[in-house]
N, C-alpha and C positions, 0 to 999 in steps of 0.2 A: 504494500500499499504506499502511496506517495507520503512523504514526511511533511508535506506543506502544511504548516500550523493551522491553516484554514480550510484544509481539504475535507476533513469531517464535517464542519459546517456546511460546506456546499453540497456534500453527498446527502446530508439530512434534509437541506432545502429542496433539492432536486426530487428526492424520495416523496416528500409531501406533495410537491406539484404532480407528479407522475400518478400518485394515489388519488388525487381529487377529480372525481368522475363529473364534477359539475361546473368545470371552467376549463377552457382551452388554454393550454399553455404553449404558445409559441416560443421561439428562441429568445425573443426580446423579454417575453415574460419570465422565462427561466433565468437570464441574466439579472433582471431586477430582483427576483426572488433570492438569488444568492448574494446580491448585494445588499439587500436588506437584512438577511440573516447574519451576514459578517457585521454590518452596522450594529445590529441589536446587540451583539456578543462584544464587539470591539470598538465601536465608535468611528470605524474607518468606513470612508464613503467611496463608492464608486471604483473599487478595486479590480472587479470582475470584468473580463472582456469576453467576447464571443468565443474567442479561440479557447480559452481556458474551459468554457462550459462544455463545448464540444469533446474537449479532451476528456473532461470527468465523465461524459456520457460513455464515450468509448471504454473508459477504464471500468465503469459500473457494469457494462454489458460483457466484460472479459470474464474469463475464469478467475483470473487474479483478483478480480473484484467480487460481484455477487451474482454474475450472469443473469442480470435482471431482464425479464422478458418485455421489452419495450417495443411499442408500435409507433409508428410515424404515420398519423392520419392527414391526408391531403385536405386542404379547405381552400379550394380555388387555387390560387398561385402560392399559397402558404402552406406551412406544415406545422401540426402541434404533436406534442409528445403526451403518451400515458401508457399505464402498464396494460398488457393484454389481459392479465389476471387481476381483477379489482382487488382481491384479497393479498396480493403480493406486497411485501415491504422488506428493505434490506435488513430492518431491524427483527425479523422474524427468521433470518437465516443464522446458521451455526457461525460462531466467531473464529475468525481465522487467527493464525499465530500472532500475525502483526496486531491485530485488534485485541488479543489477549495482552500481549505485552504493553500496548498503550493503556489497557484498563488497568494493569498493574501499577502504572505511573499516575493514572488519575486517582487510584485508591490511596497512594502514597500521599497525593495532595490533599484529598478528602479527610485524611487522618489528622490533618492540622487543625480541623474544626471540631474534633472531638472534645467534649468537656466545655465548650464555649456556650454561653448563653443562647438560646433560640436554635441551637444546633443538637439538641439532645437525641432526635431521631437518627443522627449521623452515625452513631455507634452501631446501631441496630442493622443500617443500611450497609455499612462497610463490611460487618461480620457476615451478612447474608450473602453479598457478592462473594466474598473470598470463600464462603463455605460451599456455595452452589456452583461456582465456577472453578472450585478446587485451585484457588490461586497461591495457595501456600504449600502446594504439594502434596496435600492429602489426598489419597485417592477415592476417599467415599465421604460422604456427608457426616458431619460429627455435631451438627445443631439442629434440632427440630423445632422450627418456627411453625405458629398456629396456622393451620390451612385445612380446608376441608376438599379434598379432591373429588368428593363425590357431590358437591354443590352444583346443581343445574343452574344455567343462565350465564356461566362464565364465558361461553362462546360468544356471547354478545359483546363483551368487554372491548374488543378492539373496534368494532364498528362503532359503539357508542362513544368512545374516545375520539374516534376520528370525525363524528358528527359534531361534537362540541368543538373540536380544533377548527373544523371547517364551517361551523355555524349552519348546519344543514338541519332542517325541520324534518320530524320522523312521524310516521304513522305506526303507532305501536299496538299489537295486538296483546292483550293482557288477559290472564286467567286468575281471577281472585279466588280465594278458598270458598268452595262450595257455591260459586257463582258461574253465570254463563260468560263466555268470552266477550270481553269489551274491546273496542278499538278508539284510540285517543290520539289526537294530534299534539304532539309533544315538542317543545323548543328546548333541548338539552343544555344544560349548564355545567352539572357538577356531578362527579362519582364520589362516593363515600364508603368506605367499609366500617361496619360495626358488628362486633360479635361475630366474626367470621363470616359475614353476609355482606354483599354489596347492593347498593341503592343508587339509582339515577334520580337527580332532582333537575325539574325542568318546568317550564310554563306549560299548563295543560289549557289548551284552547277551549276544550269543550266545557271545563268547570270555571274558566277565567281565573286561574290562581297558580301557585306555585304547587307542584305535585311531587310526590317521592314514590318510586316504584322499585320494589325488591327485584333484582335481576333475575332470581330464580322463578318469579312469576310471569316473566315475559315470554309469550310464545314466539313472535315473530316481529320483525321491525323492517319497515319500508321507507326509502327517501322520498320526499315529496319535493315539489317545485315551489313551495310557499316561500314567501319572504320570512326571514328569521327575525324574532322579537328578541332583541338584546335585553340584558338586565345589569343593573347597578349594585345588585347584591352581593356583598362580599361573603362568598360562602366559606373561604379559607379561615378568615379570622373573626366574623361576626355571628354569621347565620346560627352556628351551633353553640354559641358562647353561654347561653342560658338554659341549656337542656341537657339532660343525660340521653345518650342515642341519636336518633335522627327525626322523630316526631315533633314538630313545632305546633302545638295547639294554636288554632286561629284566635280564639277568645282568652287564652291563658295569659296569665301575668305571673311576675316573678314573685316567689314565697320564700320565707325563711323556714327551711325544713329542719326541725329539731329532732335528732335521734339519739337514742340511748343504746349503747352496745355492751354486751357482757364483757367482763374483763379479759375472758381468754380470746375474744375475737377482736377487741380493741386495736392490738399491736397490728393486725392485718390490715385494718382500716386506716391506720395512721401511715403505714409504709405505702399503702396503695389507695390514695384518695379517691373518693367516691366521684368527685367533681372538682374542677381547679379552684372553686369558690369555698372549698371546704375550710371550716375553722374548729379549732378545739375549743369548746366552751367551758369544760371541766373535765379533765383528764381523769381525775380520781374517781368522778361518777361516770365516765364513760360516755359523756355528751359530746356530740358531734352536730356542727350545724352547716348546711349548704344552702346557697341562694340559687334556686332553679325555677324554671315553670314546670309544674308537676306533668307527667305524661305517662304512658303505658310502660315506657321503658324504666322509668324511675320506680313504678309500682313493681316491676319484675325484679329489679335490682334489690328492693327492700325485701320482698318475699324470698328472694335467694338465700338471705341470711337466717331464714327460719326464726327459732326462739331465740337467736343471739341478738336480735334487735327489737326495740319498741320505738314506734311513732309517737312523739309527744306533742308536737304541733307541726302545722295548723290542724285544728280539729276536723276539718272536712277530709283532709288527706288520711288522717289517722282512722277515720270512718270508712274511708275507701279500701284501706288495707283490711279492716276488720271485716268488711263485706266479702273480700276475696278468700279470707281464711274460713269464713263460715260457709262459703261455697265448697271449699276444699274438704272441709269437715264432713258435709253432707255426702259428698260423693265417696269418702273413704269409709264412713262409719254408719251411714243411714241408708245407704243404697246397696247394701249387701242382700 
């Protein structure tokens, strides 16, 4: 692989262009895309010329590259480029020895961020890369990350990711629990994992609001020609700030949830906070407070602790937990 420090940026930019089925990318568009990508990463403008892009395409088509299945479609006197296989991407191909070498160097660079504020996730990422790609010479995996290989819906992940990146409106066929199939027009915005399950967040045209769909309930998805409705919602830093899980109740408001934990369970809660807002009100008495909007995920989390926790306030949430316990009691002891 060429050692040009901007080469990988150009290859990734070209890969995105070739994967986009909803825009015709002529050679001028490919040049602009490469220049924009390099500018975004380095601040350098207009450094890529026609000859360089054509050379990059030749390399990507070669065996030394990725043997990309590229087709050149004639449009009048012009030609535009795209993959013959709409599901192809250089990112789905096995790593070459040269890429592994470059990845090693990247991991060494990423290691500099470990331990720094706002980069707590970096340590897990680096460990996962080293383990799964055997970058430290270990012949087999030695770390078990949480993952459910039998979870359905993961096959939609790539298509949904691309739809978000390319701002593509989707027609999604959805199968709810014990319900008939439904079809919704969704403007996709964000993918989030919670409790080993993936969820898509987007604008639901049929209901006129933000919707979340678990990927394992999506039956199929089809691209549409509709104009994309953008959003100013900050999913990364704000949308989930006041909740546990992924469900944001429409009429919900933030509440101070006061919980009392058994002495033997308290150390677990202190070492693994229920929510970033968690505060210790009285450690001796096992009192913990979180500031969240109550939802079903919070209910499930509290019930998971069983008899090791008691909800002290607010009263309505305490009553909700009581009702769930009563239902469980009836199923176990009264329905035999």
